[in-house]
C-alpha positions as CSV (number, residue, x, y, z in Angstrom):
1,M,72.1,-32.6,82.3
2,S,75.8,-33.1,80.4
3,R,77.5,-33.7,77.3
4,E,79.3,-37.3,77.2
5,F,82.0,-37.9,75.1
6,S,83.2,-41.6,74.1
7,G,86.9,-40.5,73.6
8,T,86.7,-41.8,70.3
9,G,85.8,-39.2,67.4
10,Q,83.7,-37.4,69.2
11,Y,84.3,-33.6,70.4
12,L,82.9,-29.8,69.9
13,G,84.6,-26.7,68.0
14,R,85.0,-23.5,66.1
15,T,87.4,-22.8,63.3
16,A,86.7,-19.3,63.6
17,S,86.4,-16.2,65.7
18,V,87.6,-17.6,69.2
19,P,86.2,-16.0,72.6
20,V,90.1,-15.4,73.5
21,T,91.6,-12.8,71.6
22,G,94.5,-11.7,74.2
23,Y,95.4,-12.1,78.0
24,P,94.2,-12.5,80.6
25,Y,91.5,-15.4,80.2
26,T,90.5,-18.3,82.5
27,L,89.2,-21.1,81.2
28,A,86.9,-23.2,83.7
29,G,84.4,-26.0,84.0
30,W,83.1,-29.3,85.3
31,I,84.8,-32.8,84.2
32,Y,83.1,-36.5,84.8
33,G,85.7,-38.8,83.4
34,D,87.3,-42.2,83.7
35,A,90.7,-43.5,83.6
36,N,92.3,-43.2,80.5
37,D,95.4,-40.9,80.0
38,G,95.6,-38.0,78.1
39,K,92.3,-36.5,78.1
40,G,92.4,-33.2,76.1
41,L,89.3,-31.0,77.9
42,I,90.0,-27.6,76.3
43,G,92.3,-26.6,73.7
44,L,93.0,-23.2,71.8
45,K,94.7,-23.5,68.7
46,V,97.0,-21.1,66.7
47,D,97.8,-23.9,64.0
48,N,98.6,-27.8,63.7
49,N,101.5,-27.2,65.5
50,D,101.1,-24.3,67.9
51,F,98.2,-24.8,70.5
52,V,97.5,-24.6,74.0
53,A,95.3,-26.9,76.1
54,L,94.3,-28.4,79.3
55,Y,94.1,-32.3,80.5
56,A,93.0,-34.4,82.7
57,T,95.5,-37.0,82.6
58,Q,96.9,-40.1,84.9
59,V,100.3,-38.8,85.7
60,T,101.5,-41.6,87.7
61,G,99.7,-45.1,89.1
62,S,96.3,-44.2,89.6
63,T,97.1,-40.4,90.4
64,N,94.9,-38.3,88.5
65,A,95.9,-34.8,88.0
66,I,95.3,-31.6,85.5
67,R,97.6,-30.4,83.4
68,F,98.3,-27.3,80.8
69,G,100.5,-27.0,78.6
70,H,101.6,-25.0,75.2
71,F,102.8,-26.9,72.4
72,S,105.4,-25.2,69.6
73,G,107.3,-27.9,68.3
74,T,108.0,-29.0,71.8
75,W,106.1,-29.1,74.8
76,N,106.2,-26.6,77.7
77,E,103.7,-27.7,80.3
78,F,102.6,-27.6,84.7
79,T,100.9,-30.3,86.3
80,S,98.6,-29.5,89.6
81,T,99.0,-31.5,92.7
82,D,95.1,-31.1,93.4
83,T,93.9,-34.6,92.0
84,W,90.8,-35.4,90.3
85,N,88.7,-38.5,90.9
86,E,87.1,-40.7,88.3
87,N,83.8,-41.1,87.9
88,T,82.7,-38.1,90.0
89,W,82.1,-34.2,89.2
90,S,85.6,-32.0,89.9
91,H,85.8,-28.5,89.2
92,V,88.7,-27.3,87.3
93,A,90.1,-23.7,86.2
94,V,93.2,-22.5,84.6
95,I,93.9,-18.7,85.0
96,V,96.3,-17.0,82.3
97,T,97.2,-13.7,83.5
98,N,100.1,-13.2,80.8
99,A,102.5,-15.0,78.9
100,T,104.5,-16.4,81.5
101,S,101.9,-16.4,84.2
102,R,99.5,-19.2,84.5
103,R,97.5,-21.2,87.4
104,I,95.7,-24.5,87.7
105,V,93.0,-25.1,90.5
106,V,91.1,-27.6,90.9
107,N,87.9,-28.0,92.7
108,G,88.5,-24.3,94.3
109,D,91.0,-25.4,96.2
110,W,92.8,-22.0,96.1
111,A,95.6,-22.7,98.5
112,S,96.7,-25.9,97.0
113,S,96.4,-24.6,93.4
114,V,99.6,-24.8,91.3
115,T,101.0,-21.7,89.7
116,D,103.7,-21.6,86.4
117,T,106.1,-19.1,85.3
118,D,108.6,-20.8,83.6
119,S,107.1,-20.9,80.2
120,S,105.5,-18.5,77.3
121,S,101.9,-19.3,76.0
122,P,100.2,-17.4,73.1
123,G,97.1,-15.1,74.1
124,T,95.3,-15.2,70.5
125,F,94.3,-18.2,68.6
126,A,92.1,-19.3,65.5
127,E,90.1,-22.2,66.7
128,V,88.8,-23.4,69.6
129,Y,87.6,-27.0,71.0
130,L,86.2,-28.8,74.1
131,A,86.7,-32.8,74.5
132,I,90.0,-32.8,72.9
133,D,92.9,-30.7,72.9
134,N,93.3,-30.5,68.7
135,P,92.5,-32.7,65.9
136,A,95.9,-32.4,64.4
137,N,97.0,-34.2,67.7
138,G,93.8,-36.1,68.8
139,Q,93.7,-36.4,72.5
140,T,89.8,-36.7,73.3
141,F,88.4,-36.9,76.3
142,A,86.7,-39.9,77.3
143,G,83.5,-38.7,80.2
144,R,81.2,-35.9,80.8
145,L,81.6,-32.4,80.6
146,D,79.3,-29.9,81.9
147,Y,78.7,-25.7,82.6
148,W,82.4,-24.6,80.3
149,G,82.9,-20.8,80.1
150,V,85.3,-18.5,79.0
151,W,86.5,-14.8,80.7
152,A,88.4,-12.6,79.3
153,S,90.0,-11.6,83.1
154,A,92.0,-13.7,85.4
155,L,89.5,-14.9,87.9
156,S,90.3,-14.3,91.5
157,Q,90.1,-16.3,94.3
158,A,86.7,-15.5,95.5
159,N,85.7,-16.1,91.8
160,V,86.7,-19.7,91.3
161,E,85.6,-21.0,95.0
162,A,82.3,-19.8,93.7
163,L,82.1,-21.5,90.5
164,A,83.6,-24.7,92.4
165,G,80.8,-24.1,95.3
166,P,82.0,-25.7,98.2
167,F,83.7,-29.2,98.7
168,S,84.3,-31.9,101.5
169,G,87.3,-33.5,100.3
170,D,86.9,-34.4,97.1
171,A,82.9,-34.4,96.6
172,Q,80.9,-31.1,96.6
173,S,78.7,-30.3,99.5
174,G,77.2,-27.1,98.1
175,N,75.9,-25.5,95.0
176,G,78.8,-24.0,92.5
177,A,77.1,-20.3,91.5
178,H,76.2,-19.6,87.7
179,P,79.3,-19.0,85.6
180,L,77.1,-16.0,83.7
181,A,76.7,-14.7,87.4
182,V,80.5,-14.9,88.2
183,G,82.3,-12.3,86.5
184,T,81.4,-11.1,82.8
185,A,82.2,-14.7,80.9
186,V,82.6,-13.9,77.1
187,A,81.4,-17.6,76.4
188,F,79.6,-20.1,78.2
189,W,78.6,-23.7,76.8
190,E,76.1,-25.6,79.2
191,L,76.3,-28.7,77.3
192,A,72.9,-29.8,77.9
193,G,73.5,-32.7,75.8
194,T,71.0,-32.1,73.1
195,A,71.7,-28.7,71.0
196,S,73.2,-28.9,67.4
197,P,75.1,-26.8,67.4
198,E,76.3,-26.4,70.9
199,P,75.1,-22.9,71.9
200,D,77.0,-20.2,73.8
201,D,74.8,-18.5,75.9
202,A,77.2,-15.4,76.9
203,G,78.6,-14.3,73.6
204,D,78.1,-15.2,69.5
205,Y,80.5,-18.5,70.0
206,D,78.5,-21.6,69.2
207,L,80.7,-25.2,68.8
208,T,80.2,-27.3,65.8
209,L,79.5,-31.3,67.0
210,T,81.7,-33.8,65.7
211,G,80.7,-37.0,65.8
212,S,77.8,-37.8,68.1
213,P,78.0,-36.7,71.5
214,T,75.3,-38.4,73.7
215,Q,73.1,-36.6,76.8
216,G,75.0,-37.7,80.3
217,A,73.5,-37.2,83.7
218,S,74.4,-36.4,86.7
219,R,75.1,-32.5,86.7
220,P,76.9,-30.8,89.8
221,S,74.9,-29.2,92.3
222,I,74.7,-25.5,90.4
223,D,73.0,-22.3,91.3
224,S,70.3,-21.7,88.3
225,L,69.3,-18.6,86.8
226,A,65.7,-18.3,87.6
227,G,64.6,-19.0,84.0
228,N,66.0,-18.7,80.8
229,T,69.7,-19.5,81.1
230,D,70.3,-18.6,77.2
231,R,71.0,-15.4,77.3
232,N,72.4,-14.9,73.8
233,P,69.5,-13.3,71.8
234,A,67.8,-15.4,68.8
235,A,67.1,-14.5,65.1
236,G,65.3,-11.2,64.6
237,A,65.1,-10.1,68.3
238,I,64.7,-11.7,72.0
239,V,64.3,-9.3,75.1
240,A,65.4,-9.8,78.2
241,V,64.5,-7.1,80.5
242,G,65.4,-7.8,84.0
243,G,66.4,-6.6,87.0
244,A,70.0,-6.8,89.3
245,P,71.6,-8.6,90.5
246,L,72.0,-10.9,87.8
247,I,71.9,-14.5,89.2
248,N,68.0,-13.8,89.2
249,P,67.2,-12.2,85.8
250,Q,63.2,-12.0,84.4
251,F,62.5,-12.1,80.9
252,A,60.4,-10.8,78.6
253,A,59.8,-12.0,74.9
254,P,57.6,-10.5,72.7
255,I,54.2,-12.1,72.5
256,T,51.7,-10.1,70.4
257,D,52.1,-8.3,67.2
258,T,50.9,-4.7,68.1
259,S,51.4,-3.3,64.3
260,A,53.3,-5.2,61.9
261,G,53.8,-2.2,59.2
262,G,55.8,-3.7,56.0
263,W,57.0,-6.5,58.3
264,T,56.7,-10.6,57.6
265,P,57.4,-13.5,59.9
266,S,59.9,-16.3,57.8
267,T,57.3,-18.6,58.3
268,G,54.1,-18.8,60.1
269,G,51.7,-16.0,60.4
270,S,52.9,-13.6,63.2
271,L,56.2,-11.8,63.7
272,F,56.6,-13.0,67.5
273,G,56.5,-16.1,66.9
274,V,59.3,-16.2,65.1
275,I,61.6,-14.2,68.2
276,D,60.2,-15.8,70.9
277,E,61.9,-18.5,71.8
278,V,64.3,-19.0,74.6
279,V,66.6,-21.4,73.2
280,R,68.3,-19.2,70.2
281,D,67.1,-20.5,66.9
282,D,68.1,-18.4,63.9
283,G,66.4,-20.8,61.7
284,D,63.3,-18.2,61.6
285,Y,63.1,-14.8,61.9
286,M,60.8,-11.5,61.0
287,Q,62.0,-9.0,58.0
288,S,61.3,-5.5,57.0
289,A,59.8,-4.4,53.8
290,T,62.8,-4.1,50.6
291,N,64.2,-1.0,50.5
292,P,63.1,0.1,53.7
293,S,62.4,3.5,54.7
294,S,61.4,4.0,58.0
295,D,59.6,0.7,58.1
296,T,57.9,0.1,61.8
297,T,57.0,-3.0,63.7
298,T,56.0,-2.7,67.5
299,L,55.7,-6.0,69.8
300,K,54.3,-6.1,72.8
301,L,56.3,-7.2,75.6
302,A,55.3,-10.2,78.1
303,T,54.8,-9.1,81.7
304,I,57.4,-9.1,84.2
305,S,57.3,-7.9,87.8
306,D,58.5,-5.2,89.1
307,P,62.4,-5.7,90.3
308,G,62.1,-3.1,93.0
309,T,65.4,-1.5,91.0
310,D,66.1,1.0,88.5
311,A,69.6,-1.0,87.4
312,G,70.3,-4.1,85.6
313,F,67.9,-3.8,82.5
314,E,69.9,-5.2,79.1
315,V,67.6,-5.6,75.6
316,E,69.2,-8.4,73.2
317,S,68.9,-9.1,69.3
318,A,70.1,-10.0,66.6
319,C,70.3,-8.0,63.1
320,G,71.3,-8.2,59.9
321,A,70.8,-7.3,56.1
322,T,69.6,-8.8,52.7
323,G,71.2,-7.3,49.5
324,S,72.9,-4.1,50.9
325,T,73.7,-2.8,54.3
326,G,70.5,-0.9,56.3
327,T,70.0,0.3,59.8
328,V,68.0,-0.3,62.2
329,V,66.5,1.8,65.3
330,I,65.4,-0.4,68.6
331,S,63.3,1.0,71.0
332,I,61.6,-0.1,74.2
333,R,58.5,2.1,75.0
334,Q,55.9,2.8,78.2
335,G,52.3,2.0,76.4
336,N,51.7,2.3,72.6
337,S,49.4,4.8,70.5
338,P,52.1,6.3,70.8
339,G,53.2,5.6,74.6
340,S,56.4,7.2,75.7
341,E,59.7,6.1,75.1
342,I,62.4,4.9,77.4
343,A,65.2,4.0,75.6
344,A,66.4,3.8,71.8
345,W,69.4,2.4,69.8
346,T,70.1,2.7,66.7
347,H,72.7,0.3,64.5
348,S,73.9,0.7,61.4
349,N,76.0,-1.3,58.8
350,L,74.1,-3.9,59.5
351,P,76.0,-7.0,57.5
352,V,74.6,-8.5,54.8
353,G,74.0,-12.2,54.9
354,S,74.3,-13.1,58.6
355,Y,73.8,-11.4,62.0
356,A,75.3,-8.7,64.0
357,R,74.4,-9.7,68.1
358,F,73.6,-6.7,70.2
359,R,73.0,-6.1,74.0
360,D,72.1,-2.6,74.8
361,G,71.5,-1.5,78.3
362,V,68.9,0.6,80.0
363,S,70.1,3.0,82.1
364,S,68.8,3.8,85.7
365,A,67.4,6.8,84.9
366,Q,65.6,5.6,82.2
367,A,64.3,2.5,83.8
368,A,63.1,4.6,86.5
369,N,60.4,6.0,83.9
370,I,58.9,2.6,83.9
371,T,55.6,2.6,85.9
372,D,54.3,-0.4,84.6
373,F,56.2,-3.8,83.8
374,A,52.5,-5.2,81.9
375,D,52.8,-2.4,79.5
376,L,56.0,-2.7,77.6
377,Y,56.4,-2.6,73.9
378,I,59.6,-3.3,71.4
379,R,59.9,-1.4,68.0
380,F,61.9,-2.0,65.6
381,V,62.2,1.0,62.6
382,A,64.3,-0.4,59.5
383,S,65.7,1.9,57.1
């Protein structure tokens, strides 16, 4: 599925903590637009009079091009020579290597991509938007958007070609790579059409909806990630334990409360039931006793298949505090009673009233000690 925008008052945005924090960066995703001019695809805003934006635009007659520009009192912009067809899925990428080095690639056609070194673009921003350039400027997109990502790197030719997949003329003729399998995306919005807010599956940059964009059809052909594509954890903790390569991970969320300690769920009768979601939900969580002193809970993880590798394991969690800051030690264990510790991580100075998100890696040496993937546990110790 995709998000469909009317072109009038419908867009997604974030006004604090944005994924672009400096050079280089890459913005890339899929568009399915109509013939209207001036469609803002993605915008990065410094303030109302200083922003950069990527547009699907009608340049002359019926020639549809991609335009990238920086506005700061006046426009400094450049336009692709490759075109996009109306009512057809097209892949678009803009690569900003530094303030004066930029490239637009349409449908993965690197050979025909256009570069620009004539004007300067900022590298840090206060707000990010999809389907509009900047609410103060109001150039909105009419059509569908799907699978948009941000990378804190200048993606290579091979990266961009992989994202777009093979094209025959202006039509995609094979699957494009999943954005989470190409480079290291710092933000990825699947744009499946129903979530509110729009979740960021790579980091912590959820987007707020303005208007009521609907669910659109006709997603382009994309390699799947074999299971849950939301790799950003829910409140409390959601655990991802998977083997390399990333393109085919496995996920193991908690399935049983083994020992609760002083921990309680925010709703319902089980701890695992509030942290086992596959689509992130910060509305429910588990919590330790008040003023904890080594308050310990252990939960059984779902069984996964032996991936045949000792690399590529991660544990993802989201933790916070109430009243005053605290510390949590998270560990993965082989067996219970007491079992053996595979790996452990200490997270101190937890934020009060919000979540800090963690992605902790299990080393190859640590993962080599896992002998039974049906006998894994996660333990939380709060202090």
